[in-house]
C-alpha positions, 0 to 999 in steps of 0.5 A: 500499500502507498501512504501519502505523508503531507508535510506541514511546512506547506500548510498555512501556519495561521490556520494549522488545525483547519488545514490538517483537518483538510488534508486528513479528510482528503485522504492522507495517512501521515502528517510529516512534521519537519523539525529544523534547528537552524544548525543541521540545516539553515532554516528553523521550522517549529519544535514540540510545542507545536506538535503537541498543540496539534495532536488532540486535533488529528488522528493521522499518523505523526511522522516527526523528521528531526533535522537537528543536531544531536537529536538524543536530547529531544526524543523524549520531548517529541515522544510526549508531544505525540510522535508516532514515528521519529526519523533521525538523520544519519548525519546528525549524531555520532552514534545514530544506533544509540538514538534509534534504540532509544526511540525503540525502547520507548515503543515509538516507530524509529527511522533513519534518514540519508541526505542526497550527498550520503552514499546509500552504503552508509544506511545499509547497516542500520536497515535491520534496526529500523522501521522506515528508511527515508531517502531524501530526494531533495537537500534537506532544509528547504521546501519547493525543490525539484526531485533529484532523480539520482537519489531514486537509485538509492531507493532501489538499492535499499528496497533490493536489500530489504527484500534479499534479507526479508526485512519488513521496511517501509521506505519514504521519499521526501522532496519534490514529489507530485502526481507527475512524478511519483511513479518514478519513486514507487517503481524504485521501491518507495511506499511512503511519499512526502509532499508539501505544496503538492497537497497543502497548496492544492485547491482540491487535495482530495484530487491530488492525493487520488492522483498520487495513489492511482499513479502509484498503483499503476507503477509498482516496484520493478525490482 
């Protein structure tokens, strides 16, 4: 199954509650929450208090993507705020496995992300330890970028490894995804699609989500 995870970065921040309810009613599965610290990535977004404020108003899966340095300091804060999944970046800390084990010990799904500049081989040893791999398809830290096609080969490599090892692993892609190109990601093996402005910026988000699912169904993983 393909899951659609609209990114809150593209929402109307003056009307977050209504915007989140709008994309939930349009058929979204996850709410992707990009937390930026202005250090690991240049921009600053929002933190645990915003997530905690939204949590009572949504039944969507809260997919918290930590683009922050030394994320172990804040794991408990984001769990308390209502995270269902916490993703850290391989590049953000000296011992990613320690952080992942901490997340799992708290009975929250754990995920690991790599940026476009990071070789895919770096994430392979961690795949048995995680619930989801996030392959960034744009440079993290900025919205509205175009999909970097070369990153999809990383998706394919991770998917092939997971299949060969019998791993039950979700593969998420984040950046530049829209109905016109989502098939490229699903053919490579992705099953969770992050989309920002393509969904939140749409006048008819239900039609956009439906179009993405239809395209994905027609273009499954090719191996």
